[in-house]
KEKEDO-234764 format. One record per residue (C-alpha): residue number from 1; z, y, x. Coordinates in nm, 3 decimals, m for minus. Each point is the difference from the previous one (the first is absolute). Layout:
{rec NUM,{Z,Y,X}}
...
END
This chain:
{rec 1,{17.781,19.239,21.192}}
{rec 2,{m0.267,m0.122,m0.242}}
{rec 3,{m0.210,0.315,m0.011}}
{rec 4,{m0.290,m0.119,0.215}}
{rec 5,{m0.316,m0.103,m0.187}}
{rec 6,{m0.298,m0.109,0.207}}
{rec 7,{m0.237,0.102,m0.281}}
{rec 8,{0.006,0.351,0.148}}
{rec 9,{m0.124,m0.127,0.338}}
{rec 10,{m0.220,m0.300,m0.080}}
{rec 11,{m0.317,m0.031,0.206}}
{rec 12,{0.104,0.256,0.260}}
{rec 13,{m0.074,m0.037,0.371}}
{rec 14,{0.318,m0.201,0.055}}
{rec 15,{m0.105,m0.251,m0.267}}
{rec 16,{m0.348,m0.043,0.149}}
{rec 17,{0.152,m0.060,0.343}}
{rec 18,{0.279,m0.230,m0.118}}
{rec 19,{m0.213,m0.210,m0.233}}
{rec 20,{m0.278,m0.039,0.257}}
{rec 21,{0.252,m0.144,0.242}}
{rec 22,{0.159,m0.221,m0.266}}
{rec 23,{m0.345,m0.142,m0.076}}
{rec 24,{m0.053,m0.087,0.365}}
{rec 25,{0.338,m0.172,0.025}}
{rec 26,{m0.043,m0.208,m0.316}}
{rec 27,{m0.349,m0.110,0.093}}
{rec 28,{0.117,m0.099,0.348}}
{rec 29,{0.277,m0.218,m0.143}}
{rec 30,{m0.254,m0.168,m0.227}}
{rec 31,{m0.191,m0.141,0.295}}
{rec 32,{0.228,m0.298,m0.055}}
{rec 33,{m0.031,m0.196,m0.323}}
{rec 34,{0.376,m0.039,m0.049}}
{rec 35,{0.155,0.224,m0.269}}
{rec 36,{0.170,0.329,0.073}}
{rec 37,{0.243,0.228,m0.180}}
{rec 38,{m0.044,0.376,m0.035}}
{rec 39,{0.325,0.192,m0.057}}
{rec 40,{0.007,0.369,m0.096}}
{rec 41,{0.344,0.167,0.008}}
{rec 42,{m0.108,0.329,m0.161}}
{rec 43,{m0.291,m0.110,m0.216}}
{rec 44,{m0.048,0.303,m0.225}}
{rec 45,{m0.196,m0.005,m0.325}}
{rec 46,{m0.286,m0.217,0.123}}
{rec 47,{m0.293,0.203,m0.135}}
{rec 48,{m0.052,0.377,0.000}}
{rec 49,{m0.233,0.212,m0.211}}
{rec 50,{m0.150,0.266,0.227}}
{rec 51,{m0.102,0.199,m0.309}}
{rec 52,{0.357,0.019,m0.132}}
{rec 53,{0.188,0.333,m0.013}}
{rec 54,{0.236,m0.125,0.271}}
{rec 55,{m0.280,m0.087,0.243}}
{rec 56,{m0.200,0.312,m0.079}}
{rec 57,{0.305,0.220,0.050}}
{rec 58,{m0.004,m0.070,0.375}}
{rec 59,{m0.361,m0.125,0.031}}
{rec 60,{0.093,m0.176,0.322}}
{rec 61,{m0.267,m0.266,m0.054}}
{rec 62,{m0.269,0.265,0.062}}
{rec 63,{0.096,0.008,0.367}}
{rec 64,{0.050,m0.377,0.003}}
{rec 65,{m0.185,m0.279,m0.175}}
{rec 66,{m0.249,0.227,m0.178}}
{rec 67,{m0.137,0.107,0.338}}
{rec 68,{m0.061,m0.363,0.093}}
{rec 69,{m0.099,m0.146,m0.338}}
{rec 70,{m0.371,0.082,0.004}}
{rec 71,{m0.059,m0.073,0.369}}
{rec 72,{m0.274,m0.242,0.098}}
{rec 73,{0.142,m0.055,0.349}}
{rec 74,{0.328,m0.173,m0.089}}
{rec 75,{0.095,m0.226,0.295}}
{rec 76,{m0.024,m0.372,m0.067}}
{rec 77,{0.367,m0.018,0.100}}
{rec 78,{0.103,0.155,m0.333}}
{rec 79,{m0.276,m0.117,m0.235}}
{rec 80,{0.263,m0.201,m0.188}}
{rec 81,{0.208,0.314,m0.058}}
{rec 82,{m0.295,0.174,m0.163}}
{rec 83,{m0.087,m0.315,m0.196}}
{rec 84,{0.352,0.010,m0.146}}
{rec 85,{m0.053,0.363,m0.100}}
{rec 86,{m0.326,m0.086,m0.174}}
{rec 87,{0.169,m0.287,m0.182}}
{rec 88,{0.242,0.245,m0.162}}
{rec 89,{m0.278,0.231,m0.122}}
{rec 90,{m0.273,m0.096,m0.245}}
{rec 91,{m0.215,0.306,0.072}}
{rec 92,{m0.126,0.151,0.327}}
{rec 93,{0.259,0.276,m0.030}}
{rec 94,{0.335,m0.071,0.162}}
{rec 95,{0.268,0.055,m0.263}}
{rec 96,{0.255,m0.275,0.053}}
{rec 97,{0.161,m0.044,0.338}}
{rec 98,{0.176,m0.332,0.070}}
{rec 99,{0.334,0.027,0.172}}
{rec 100,{0.102,m0.269,0.246}}
{rec 101,{0.092,m0.257,m0.271}}
{rec 102,{m0.342,0.013,m0.166}}
{rec 103,{m0.174,0.015,0.334}}
{rec 104,{0.187,m0.315,0.099}}
{rec 105,{m0.090,m0.164,m0.330}}
{rec 106,{m0.368,0.054,0.078}}
{rec 107,{0.037,m0.137,0.353}}
{rec 108,{0.233,m0.297,m0.048}}
{rec 109,{m0.132,m0.350,m0.061}}
{rec 110,{0.104,m0.216,m0.299}}
{rec 111,{0.255,m0.190,0.209}}
{rec 112,{0.155,0.317,0.147}}
{rec 113,{0.296,0.174,m0.165}}
{rec 114,{0.147,0.349,m0.050}}
{rec 115,{0.354,0.131,m0.034}}
{rec 116,{0.006,0.363,m0.117}}
{rec 117,{0.315,0.214,m0.016}}
{rec 118,{0.020,0.337,m0.171}}
{rec 119,{0.310,0.202,m0.085}}
{rec 120,{m0.134,0.282,m0.219}}
{rec 121,{0.024,m0.122,m0.362}}
{rec 122,{m0.322,0.166,m0.117}}
{rec 123,{m0.203,m0.116,0.298}}
{rec 124,{0.148,m0.349,m0.029}}
{rec 125,{m0.122,m0.018,m0.360}}
{rec 126,{m0.346,0.118,0.102}}
{rec 127,{m0.005,m0.255,0.281}}
{rec 128,{0.083,m0.284,m0.240}}
{rec 129,{m0.282,0.116,m0.226}}
{rec 130,{m0.249,0.029,0.286}}
{rec 131,{0.078,m0.352,0.129}}
{rec 132,{0.027,m0.167,m0.340}}
{rec 133,{m0.297,m0.225,0.078}}
{rec 134,{0.116,m0.098,0.350}}
{rec 135,{0.176,m0.338,m0.022}}
{rec 136,{0.083,0.001,0.370}}
{rec 137,{0.202,0.324,m0.017}}
{rec 138,{0.378,0.023,m0.029}}
{rec 139,{0.114,0.350,m0.095}}
{rec 140,{0.359,0.110,0.058}}
{rec 141,{0.174,0.312,m0.131}}
{rec 142,{0.243,0.123,0.261}}
{rec 143,{0.061,0.147,0.342}}
{rec 144,{m0.230,m0.141,0.267}}
{rec 145,{0.261,0.067,0.267}}
{rec 146,{0.237,m0.238,m0.178}}
{rec 147,{m0.241,m0.256,m0.145}}
{rec 148,{m0.219,m0.079,0.300}}
{rec 149,{0.256,m0.234,0.152}}
{rec 150,{m0.034,m0.229,m0.302}}
{rec 151,{m0.367,m0.061,0.077}}
{rec 152,{m0.015,m0.044,0.377}}
{rec 153,{m0.090,m0.242,0.130}}
{rec 154,{m0.237,m0.092,m0.283}}
{rec 155,{m0.072,m0.361,m0.083}}
{rec 156,{m0.348,0.037,0.152}}
{rec 157,{0.148,0.099,0.339}}
{rec 158,{m0.311,0.215,0.053}}
{rec 159,{m0.067,0.349,m0.128}}
{rec 160,{0.051,0.372,0.022}}
{rec 161,{0.264,0.248,m0.118}}
{rec 162,{m0.106,0.357,m0.076}}
{rec 163,{0.284,0.252,0.019}}
{rec 164,{m0.127,0.328,m0.138}}
{rec 165,{0.288,0.219,m0.125}}
{rec 166,{m0.027,0.361,m0.109}}
{rec 167,{0.260,0.127,0.252}}
{rec 168,{0.114,0.241,m0.270}}
{rec 169,{0.353,m0.016,0.141}}
{rec 170,{0.073,0.030,0.372}}
{rec 171,{0.210,m0.317,0.016}}
{rec 172,{m0.317,m0.205,m0.055}}
{rec 173,{m0.103,0.065,0.358}}
{rec 174,{0.297,m0.211,0.111}}
{rec 175,{m0.018,m0.239,m0.293}}
{rec 176,{m0.350,m0.123,0.089}}
{rec 177,{0.115,m0.092,0.350}}
{rec 178,{0.294,m0.200,m0.136}}
{rec 179,{m0.230,m0.166,m0.256}}
{rec 180,{m0.251,m0.105,0.263}}
{rec 181,{0.264,m0.122,0.242}}
{rec 182,{0.160,m0.221,m0.263}}
{rec 183,{m0.335,m0.131,m0.127}}
{rec 184,{m0.125,m0.092,0.347}}
{rec 185,{0.323,m0.187,0.069}}
{rec 186,{m0.060,m0.201,m0.318}}
{rec 187,{m0.374,m0.048,0.052}}
{rec 188,{m0.101,0.058,0.361}}
{rec 189,{m0.363,m0.106,m0.040}}
{rec 190,{m0.086,0.218,m0.300}}
{rec 191,{m0.238,0.294,0.027}}
{rec 192,{0.165,0.330,m0.096}}
{rec 193,{m0.172,0.332,m0.069}}
{rec 194,{0.221,0.309,m0.005}}
{rec 195,{m0.152,0.327,m0.120}}
{rec 196,{0.153,0.334,0.096}}
{rec 197,{m0.105,0.360,m0.064}}
{rec 198,{m0.076,0.251,0.271}}
{rec 199,{0.163,0.315,m0.131}}
{rec 200,{0.121,0.107,0.341}}
{rec 201,{m0.037,m0.172,0.335}}
{rec 202,{0.373,m0.030,0.066}}
{rec 203,{0.073,m0.208,m0.313}}
{rec 204,{m0.294,m0.233,0.064}}
{rec 205,{0.099,m0.049,0.363}}
{rec 206,{0.357,m0.077,m0.103}}
{rec 207,{m0.117,m0.290,m0.217}}
{rec 208,{m0.200,m0.141,0.291}}
{rec 209,{0.290,0.037,0.244}}
{rec 210,{0.237,m0.174,m0.239}}
{rec 211,{m0.244,m0.287,m0.044}}
{rec 212,{m0.021,m0.050,0.376}}
{rec 213,{0.381,m0.034,0.019}}
{rec 214,{0.001,m0.286,m0.255}}
{rec 215,{m0.120,m0.254,0.253}}
{rec 216,{m0.301,m0.093,m0.215}}
{rec 217,{m0.283,m0.070,0.241}}
{rec 218,{m0.354,m0.002,m0.138}}
{rec 219,{m0.034,0.343,m0.163}}
{rec 220,{m0.334,0.176,m0.027}}
{rec 221,{0.004,0.369,m0.093}}
{rec 222,{m0.301,0.174,m0.155}}
{rec 223,{m0.006,0.360,m0.121}}
{rec 224,{m0.259,0.201,m0.190}}
{rec 225,{0.034,0.375,m0.048}}
{rec 226,{m0.211,0.258,m0.178}}
{rec 227,{0.161,0.297,0.172}}
{rec 228,{0.256,0.062,0.275}}
{rec 229,{0.361,0.004,m0.130}}
{rec 230,{0.118,0.346,m0.105}}
{rec 231,{0.344,0.156,0.023}}
{rec 232,{0.007,0.065,m0.376}}
{rec 233,{m0.044,m0.371,m0.080}}
{rec 234,{m0.248,m0.162,m0.234}}
{rec 235,{m0.169,m0.338,0.036}}
{rec 236,{m0.253,0.035,0.280}}
{rec 237,{m0.040,m0.370,0.072}}
{rec 238,{0.171,m0.334,m0.005}}
{rec 239,{0.071,m0.300,0.214}}
{rec 240,{0.030,m0.374,m0.028}}
{rec 241,{0.200,m0.236,0.214}}
{rec 242,{m0.126,m0.357,m0.023}}
{rec 243,{0.238,m0.269,0.121}}
{rec 244,{m0.168,m0.325,0.108}}
{rec 245,{m0.349,0.146,m0.054}}
{rec 246,{m0.288,m0.244,m0.034}}
{rec 247,{m0.213,m0.071,0.306}}
{rec 248,{m0.231,0.289,0.097}}
{rec 249,{0.132,0.235,m0.269}}
{rec 250,{0.052,0.265,0.267}}
{rec 251,{m0.367,m0.016,0.097}}
{rec 252,{m0.107,0.017,m0.365}}
{rec 253,{0.214,0.308,m0.059}}
{rec 254,{m0.146,0.176,0.302}}
{rec 255,{m0.344,m0.048,m0.156}}
{rec 256,{0.114,0.109,m0.347}}
{rec 257,{0.186,0.321,0.085}}
{rec 258,{m0.304,0.201,0.121}}
{rec 259,{m0.180,m0.071,m0.329}}
{rec 260,{0.303,0.106,m0.205}}
{rec 261,{0.037,0.318,0.203}}
{rec 262,{m0.368,0.090,m0.044}}
{rec 263,{m0.036,m0.087,m0.367}}
{rec 264,{0.330,0.150,m0.116}}
{rec 265,{m0.069,0.309,0.214}}
{rec 266,{0.312,m0.010,0.211}}
{rec 267,{0.064,0.298,0.224}}
{rec 268,{m0.128,m0.059,0.353}}
{rec 269,{0.348,0.075,0.137}}
{rec 270,{0.180,m0.235,m0.242}}
{rec 271,{0.166,m0.285,0.192}}
{rec 272,{m0.095,m0.359,m0.084}}
{rec 273,{0.018,m0.317,0.201}}
{rec 274,{0.103,m0.361,0.052}}
{rec 275,{0.265,m0.124,0.242}}
{rec 276,{0.252,m0.276,0.054}}
{rec 277,{0.357,0.128,m0.029}}
{rec 278,{0.108,m0.252,0.260}}
{rec 279,{m0.286,m0.070,0.242}}
{rec 280,{m0.119,m0.359,m0.008}}
END
């Protein structure tokens, strides 16, 4: 149950997609001066070395962030995402990729706060090390499914929760729905971002159907795929469901997706799109 290590997948197409959207959400919430809280239920190690044996074993960043890194046409929408990448690298070469905790650290203001939860003991230790100089970060060692309830609603009453599990066991597909349902009952006005893999269309659609049955209203779905799903499995794309999305996020995502598809060289037949799960 603790076999998953994101070091093997850091900087892949799913990371570029997910972290671009996270940047948009955080920046939108910062249009107000009042503080916010960023909560990450599956925080990982924080920073990943793309030159490490683990990363080079799969080389997934070559079809992800490394295709976008040297571009001179990065949309203004995600300039802050690329600024955070540059902040983690002292040379023009991209070696260190910031996971969501370090990305958030670069984006959050001094009066904002982070709560980071990681279960894997090695990754938790790396996360503590990576955030050692972040006074506004609280780092918890434990199960995000169990610990989230202790932190919602946050004292700030404004913020975002990123739920980004590995789905290494099938029960997680149900567990994320229960987690979201409970969290929204506790903190109805929070912004929630749920990531899910697209390994096959049936499993992805089941998550979306289950979310619709929860009674949660404002749910925006956005998917980005590199290839059409195949019968033999494999990660061909991923999706995000954003609950209580910031104003005009849907329009921003519709502008961003064509650039991601072109730059990451997605197959022309690969499905991607933005839609409301329950029409407004």
